[in-house]
Kinemage of the C-alpha trace (Angstrom):
@kinemage 1
@onewidth
@group {chain A} dominant
@subgroup {mainchain}
@vectorlist {calphas} color= white
{ca arg a 1} P 0.000 0.000 0.000
{ca ile a 2} L 2.818 2.384 0.738
{ca his a 3} L 4.092 1.871 -2.807
{ca leu a 4} L 0.718 2.910 -4.173
{ca phe a 5} L 0.785 6.009 -1.988
{ca phe a 6} L 4.244 6.986 -3.259
{ca ala a 7} L 3.268 6.244 -6.866
{ca ala a 8} L 0.145 8.373 -6.496
{ca ser a 9} L 2.198 11.126 -4.861
{ca leu a 10} L 4.698 11.083 -7.720
{ca leu a 11} L 1.916 11.256 -10.279
{ca leu a 12} L 0.348 14.160 -8.425
{ca leu a 13} L 3.691 15.961 -8.225
{ca ala a 14} L 4.407 15.329 -11.906
{ca ser a 15} L 0.991 16.657 -12.930
{ca ala a 16} L 1.465 19.736 -10.747
{ca cys a 17} L 4.828 20.434 -12.375
{ca ala a 18} L 3.347 19.961 -15.823
{ca thr a 19} L 0.560 22.453 -15.161
{ca thr a 20} L 2.766 25.100 -13.590
{ca gly a 21} L 5.343 24.919 -16.368
{ca asp a 22} L 8.730 26.500 -16.521
{ca pro a 23} L 8.729 29.846 -14.654
{ca ala a 24} L 11.246 31.316 -17.102
{ca gln a 25} L 9.011 30.505 -20.084
{ca gln a 26} L 5.924 31.733 -18.233
{ca phe a 27} L 7.766 34.957 -17.519
{ca ile a 28} L 8.606 35.457 -21.195
{ca asn a 29} L 4.979 34.874 -22.198
{ca glu a 30} L 3.567 37.172 -19.535
{ca ala a 31} L 6.200 39.853 -20.098
{ca thr a 32} L 5.192 39.984 -23.755
{ca lys a 33} L 1.518 40.325 -22.819
{ca thr a 34} L 2.297 42.963 -20.208
{ca ala a 35} L 4.393 44.980 -22.659
{ca gln a 36} L 1.516 44.904 -25.142
{ca leu a 37} L -0.891 45.995 -22.415
{ca val a 38} L 1.420 48.887 -21.485
{ca asp a 39} L 1.296 50.030 -25.117
{ca gln a 40} L -2.485 49.663 -25.297
{ca val a 41} L -3.114 51.598 -22.092
{ca thr a 42} L -0.586 54.271 -23.088
{ca leu a 43} L -2.420 54.800 -26.367
{ca ala a 44} L -5.857 54.765 -24.719
{ca ala a 45} L -4.728 57.235 -22.052
{ca ser a 46} L -3.196 59.513 -24.660
{ca val a 47} L -6.393 59.547 -26.710
{ca ala a 48} L -8.532 60.085 -23.607
{ca ile a 49} L -6.391 62.971 -22.378
{ca lys a 50} L -6.395 64.648 -25.788
{ca ala a 51} L -10.173 64.246 -25.975
{ca asn a 52} L -10.550 65.729 -22.465
{ca ala a 53} L -12.151 62.477 -21.287
{ca leu a 54} L -9.399 62.250 -18.652
{ca lys a 55} L -8.508 65.456 -16.874
{ca gly a 56} L -6.647 66.666 -13.829
{ca gln a 57} L -5.986 64.086 -11.136
{ca asp a 58} L -7.515 61.270 -13.207
{ca ala a 59} L -5.099 61.948 -16.042
{ca asp a 60} L -2.161 62.263 -13.652
{ca thr a 61} L -3.046 59.005 -11.906
{ca thr a 62} L -3.446 57.154 -15.193
{ca val a 63} L -0.105 58.414 -16.492
{ca ala a 64} L 1.535 57.458 -13.181
{ca thr a 65} L 0.015 53.968 -13.397
{ca val a 66} L 1.363 53.449 -16.912
{ca thr a 67} L 4.773 54.816 -15.944
{ca ala a 68} L 4.915 52.561 -12.878
{ca ala a 69} L 3.927 49.574 -15.017
{ca arg a 70} L 6.623 50.349 -17.572
{ca asp a 71} L 9.213 50.698 -14.800
{ca gly a 72} L 7.872 47.542 -13.141
{ca leu a 73} L 8.256 45.634 -16.380
{ca lys a 74} L 11.913 46.651 -16.536
{ca ala a 75} L 12.427 45.645 -12.898
{ca ala a 76} L 10.701 42.317 -13.513
{ca arg a 77} L 13.005 41.620 -16.451
{ca asp a 78} L 16.000 42.213 -14.183
{ca thr a 79} L 14.508 40.044 -11.445
{ca ala a 80} L 13.726 37.239 -13.906
{ca lys a 81} L 17.450 36.686 -14.418
{ca thr a 82} L 17.743 35.327 -10.883
{ca asp a 83} L 14.163 34.586 -9.763
{ca pro a 84} L 11.619 34.027 -12.551
{ca ala a 85} L 8.856 33.122 -10.095
{ca ala a 86} L 9.200 36.445 -8.251
{ca ala a 87} L 9.314 38.253 -11.583
{ca leu a 88} L 6.001 36.614 -12.523
{ca val a 89} L 4.415 37.995 -9.363
{ca met a 90} L 5.732 41.450 -10.234
{ca leu a 91} L 4.258 41.185 -13.736
{ca arg a 92} L 0.897 40.025 -12.469
{ca phe a 93} L 0.706 42.953 -10.085
{ca arg a 94} L 1.468 45.396 -12.914
{ca thr a 95} L -0.978 43.658 -15.243
{ca ala a 96} L -3.755 44.010 -12.653
{ca ala a 97} L -3.040 47.732 -12.282
{ca leu a 98} L -2.971 48.231 -16.051
{ca thr a 99} L -6.194 46.296 -16.529
{ca ala a 100} L -7.890 48.478 -13.917
{ca ala a 101} L -6.573 51.627 -15.627
{ca gln a 102} L -7.763 50.348 -18.994
{ca ala a 103} L -11.233 49.665 -17.605
{ca tyr a 104} L -11.379 53.103 -16.004
{ca ile a 105} L -10.349 54.819 -19.243
{ca ala a 106} L -13.103 52.919 -21.061
{ca thr a 107} L -15.714 54.252 -18.619
{ca gln a 108} L -14.690 57.862 -19.235
{ca gly a 109} L -16.157 58.039 -22.711
{ca ala a 110} L -12.885 58.414 -24.571
{ca pro a 111} L -12.991 57.894 -28.328
{ca lys a 112} L -11.697 54.524 -29.477
């Protein structure tokens, strides 16, 4: 019975490793998506600011969010050299902030 337990444990561990994948490759994939999202939000913010859909503090906050995400992407790339898993966490944090900014811009009636 103990052999069955160890065999089942190994199968479970192997399936967990297969689903999590290589952190370095995951980082590359997510970094590419995050970089694209930075570009998309930068463009949307620029259009919204020019159209006066984002003004004052809202515009400043949106620009600061995009700038922080761009800087965070650079920091994550540096971190990925030594700790890809930590770099993934950094990317996911920036992606969440960018997604929130993108959603906010969309609610402000900016032209598309």
